[in-house]
N, C-alpha and C positions, 0 to 999 in steps of 0.2 A: 157535118161530122159530129159524132157523139163525143161529149166531153170525156167520157171514160176512155174511149179509144185514144184521144189526144194525150191524156195523162199516162196511159200504159205505154204509148209510143215514146213519150219523152223519157220514161224510166229505162226503157230498153236501149234507146240511143245513148243515154248517159252512161249506162253500164258498159255498152259496147265501146264507147270512146275511152272509158276508164281502163278497159282491158286492152286497149290499143289495137282493136280489130277494125279492119275496113268493113264496109257494108258487104262487099263481095266475099270476104273471108268468112264472116259470120253466116251469111246466107248459104254458102257451100257446106259449112259444118252442120247446119240445121236442115239442109236439103230442101231449101226453098229458093226462089229466084231473088236476085238482088232487088228487082223492081217491087216484088211483094214485100220484102223487108222494108224498102223505102216507104211503101204505102202504110205499113204497120207503124213505123216510126213517125210518120207524118199524121197519124190519126185518121187516115182515109179508110182503112180496112181493119176489121177485127181478125182473129185467127182461131183455129181449132185448139182444143185442149192439148192435143198431141204436139202441135207447133209450140204452144206456150211452154210445155214441159221440156221440150228439146232446147228452146232458147234459155230457159232457166238453168238447165244442166250445163250447157256450154258456157254460159256467163257466170256460173258458180254462185247463183243466187236462188232465192225461194220465190215461189209464186206469190207469196204474201207481200214480198217487196214490189213485185211488178204490178200486182193488182191492189190498189189502195184498199185498206181495211174498211173504210167507210162504205165503199161500194159493195164489198162482199156482204156486209151486214145488211145493207139496204136490199140487196137481191134476196137474201135469205128471208127477210121480213115480208117482201112482196110475194114470194113463193108460198110462205106459210099462210098469208092472207087469202090466197087464191085457192087453197085446198078445201 
């Protein structure tokens, strides 16, 4: 498992629990399977940008909260270095 996926999954689960949604409820609202959501929350799988934005919208949060800032800066630096 990638550390970033684990961190993202923890934040999604925390926000879901704070909003008092079951995994099944959130998965239905985002139009993904409960198993896929479980895999995301467990850090086993990543997700598309589309799924990320749907999750953020339903959970009433920003992508910046879900994706740790240190990771986004790291990825921007790696992309710039590879150009």
